[in-house]
C-alpha positions in Angstrom: -12.4 -8.6 -26.4 -11.4 -10.6 -29.5 -9.2 -13.6 -28.7 -5.9 -13.9 -30.4 -4.6 -17.0 -32.0 -1.0 -17.6 -33.4 -0.6 -20.2 -36.1 2.9 -21.6 -36.4 2.6 -23.4 -39.8 5.0 -23.5 -42.7 2.4 -24.6 -45.4 1.0 -21.3 -46.6 -2.1 -23.0 -48.1 -3.0 -24.7 -44.8 -2.2 -21.7 -42.7 -4.6 -19.5 -44.9 -7.3 -22.1 -44.6 -7.0 -22.4 -40.8 -6.8 -18.5 -40.5 -10.0 -18.0 -42.7 -12.0 -20.4 -40.6 -10.9 -18.9 -37.3 -11.4 -15.3 -38.3 -15.0 -16.2 -39.6 -15.6 -17.5 -36.1 -14.4 -14.2 -34.4 -10.7 -14.8 -33.7 -7.8 -12.5 -34.4 -5.2 -14.5 -36.2 -1.5 -14.1 -37.0 0.8 -16.6 -38.8 4.5 -17.6 -38.3 6.1 -19.8 -41.0 8.9 -21.2 -38.9 9.6 -22.2 -35.4 12.1 -19.3 -34.3 9.7 -16.6 -35.5 6.7 -18.4 -33.9 8.5 -18.8 -30.5 9.5 -15.1 -30.5 6.0 -14.0 -31.3 4.5 -16.3 -28.6 6.7 -15.0 -26.0 5.5 -11.5 -26.8 2.6 -12.4 -24.6 0.0 -11.1 -27.2 -1.7 -14.4 -27.8 -4.4 -16.4 -26.0 -3.7 -19.8 -27.8 -1.1 -21.3 -30.2 -1.8 -23.9 -32.9 1.6 -25.5 -33.5 2.6 -27.7 -36.3 5.3 -30.1 -35.4 7.3 -30.3 -38.8 8.4 -26.8 -39.2 11.7 -25.2 -40.3 14.4 -23.6 -38.2 13.1 -24.9 -34.8 10.9 -28.1 -34.8 7.5 -28.0 -33.1 8.6 -30.2 -30.1 11.4 -27.6 -29.2 9.0 -24.7 -29.7 6.3 -26.4 -27.5 9.1 -27.0 -24.8 10.5 -23.3 -24.8 6.9 -21.9 -24.8 5.8 -24.2 -21.8 8.9 -23.1 -19.8 7.7 -19.4 -19.8 3.9 -19.4 -20.5 0.8 -21.3 -19.7 -1.3 -20.6 -22.6 -3.2 -23.4 -24.4 -1.1 -25.2 -27.1 -2.8 -27.2 -29.8 -0.5 -29.5 -31.9 -1.3 -30.0 -35.5 0.5 -33.1 -37.0 0.8 -35.2 -40.0 2.7 -37.7 -38.1 0.9 -41.1 -37.6 3.2 -42.5 -34.9 1.5 -42.3 -31.6 4.9 -41.8 -29.9 5.2 -38.3 -31.6 1.9 -37.3 -30.2 2.8 -38.7 -26.7 6.1 -36.7 -26.8 4.2 -33.5 -27.8 1.7 -33.8 -25.0 4.6 -34.8 -22.7 6.3 -31.3 -23.5 3.2 -29.5 -22.4 0.8 -29.4 -25.3 -2.9 -29.3 -24.4 -4.1 -31.4 -27.3 -3.5 -32.5 -30.8 -5.2 -32.8 -34.1 -4.0 -34.9 -37.0 -3.9 -33.9 -40.7 -6.0 -33.9 -42.7 -8.8 -32.5 -40.5 -12.0 -30.6 -41.0 -11.5 -26.8 -40.3 -14.7 -26.9 -38.2 -13.1 -29.5 -35.9 -10.1 -27.1 -35.4 -12.3 -24.2 -34.6 -14.3 -26.4 -32.1 -11.1 -27.5 -30.4 -9.8 -24.0 -30.1 -13.1 -22.8 -28.6 -13.0 -25.5 -26.1 -9.5 -25.0 -24.9 -9.9 -21.3 -24.5 -13.2 -21.9 -22.5 -11.4 -24.4 -20.3 -8.4 -22.1 -19.8 -10.6 -19.3 -18.9 -12.5 -21.5 -16.3 -9.2 -22.5 -14.6 -7.7 -18.9 -14.4 -10.6 -16.7 -14.6 -10.4 -13.5 -16.5 -7.2 -12.2 -15.0 -3.9 -12.5 -16.8 -1.7 -14.8 -14.8 1.4 -14.1 -16.8 2.1 -10.4 -17.0 5.2 -11.0 -18.9 7.2 -8.1 -20.3 9.0 -8.9 -23.6 11.5 -6.1 -24.9 13.3 -7.6 -27.8 15.6 -10.4 -26.3 14.7 -9.2 -22.7 12.0 -11.2 -21.1 10.8 -10.3 -17.4 8.3 -12.5 -15.6 6.9 -10.8 -12.4 4.9 -14.0 -11.3 8.1 -16.0 -11.0 10.5 -13.0 -10.6 12.7 -14.4 -13.3 14.5 -12.4 -16.1 15.7 -14.0 -19.3 18.1 -12.7 -22.0 18.2 -14.5 -25.2 16.1 -17.3 -23.5 18.9 -17.7 -21.0 17.8 -17.0 -17.3 20.0 -14.3 -15.5 19.7 -14.0 -11.8 19.0 -10.6 -10.2 18.9 -9.5 -6.6 15.5 -8.5 -5.2 16.1 -4.7 -5.6 17.7 -5.3 -9.1 14.5 -7.0 -10.3 12.2 -4.5 -8.6 14.0 -1.7 -10.3 14.3 -3.4 -13.7 10.5 -4.3 -13.6 9.4 -0.8 -12.6 11.4 0.8 -15.5 10.2 -1.9 -18.0 6.6 -1.4 -16.9 6.8 2.3 -18.0 8.8 2.0 -21.3 10.4 5.2 -22.6 9.3 7.3 -19.6 12.2 9.1 -17.7 12.5 8.7 -13.9 14.9 10.7 -11.7 17.2 8.9 -9.2 15.1 10.5 -6.5 12.0 9.0 -7.8 13.4 5.6 -8.3 15.0 5.6 -4.9 11.6 6.5 -3.2 9.8 4.0 -5.4 12.1 1.0 -4.9 13.6 1.6 -1.5 10.7 3.4 0.1 10.0 7.0 1.0 11.3 6.6 4.5 14.3 4.6 3.5 17.8 5.8 4.5 20.4 5.8 1.9 22.4 7.5 -0.9 20.9 8.3 -4.3 24.2 6.6 -5.6 22.5 3.3 -4.7 20.2 3.7 -7.7 23.2 4.3 -10.0 25.1 1.2 -8.5 22.0 -1.0 -9.1 21.5 0.3 -12.7 25.2 -0.6 -13.4 24.8 -4.1 -11.9 21.5 -4.6 -13.9 23.2 -3.6 -17.1 26.1 -5.9 -16.5 23.6 -8.8 -16.3 21.1 -7.9 -19.2 23.1 -5.9 -21.8 25.3 -7.3 -24.4 27.6 -4.3 -24.0 27.0 -2.5 -20.6 29.0 0.6 -21.7 26.5 1.0 -24.7 23.1 -0.2 -23.2 20.1 -0.7 -25.3 17.5 -1.5 -22.6 18.3 0.9 -19.8 19.4 4.3 -20.9 20.9 7.2 -19.2 19.2 10.6 -19.8 21.8 13.0 -18.7 20.5 15.5 -16.1 17.1 13.7 -15.9 17.5 10.1 -14.9 17.0 6.6 -16.6 14.5 5.1 -19.0 13.8 1.6 -20.4 13.6 1.7 -24.1 10.9 -0.6 -25.7 
C-alpha cells in the first residue's frame, strides 16, 4: 500500500518541490498551507508521516507538533530555516522525531522520510496502533478510550464510550435500541431498552454543541439511532 505523507508548508514553491520528489519516490502526498488546516488533516488519521515547517501561519509549527503528539504517534519531521539550536531542541522536545534545515537537498528529505517510516514500522509492526475515528470536530481514540470535541477532552462513562464508539465505527448505519442494548450490555443483560435512550441523551449532552439538535448521533424515528459521518 502506498504510504501517505502530509506536508504542512506555506511556501507553495517549496511544497511543490518536496511533493514532486516524494511522489517520484512512490509516496502519496497532500499539502496544507497553514497550521490549523494541517493539524485538522493530520488528526483525520489518514497519514503515515508529517513534514512540518515551523514558521507557518495561523498556528505555528511548535503548537501543531505539540497537538499532534498529544493524540497521535506518527513520525513528525520538522523543516526549519531557523538557525538557533534552541528552536530545534524545542521542536524535538515537543515530540518531533527529526529535523532538516533549509536549504536542503530534496534527496536528503526523501531519505529521511524513508528512514523514519522504516523505523516506525519496525517499532509497531504493520498494525495500526491508533485506530482513531475523526468525525468533523469529534475525535474518538479507542486505545486510550478518550473522546475529544474541538480538541478538548470530554469524559464519558464506560458504557457511554462503548456506545459512541460502536455507532461511530459504523457511520450512517441505523441500529435499533434492541440491537444496541444487546451489543453494549450483552445478550443476557437484564434491563430496559430505555437504558439506551438515556445513554444517548447523556452522550449528546457531552459531545453535541446543541443536544436538542444533534449533528453526530441522530434519531431515526421508528428505527433507532445512527452516527452521521
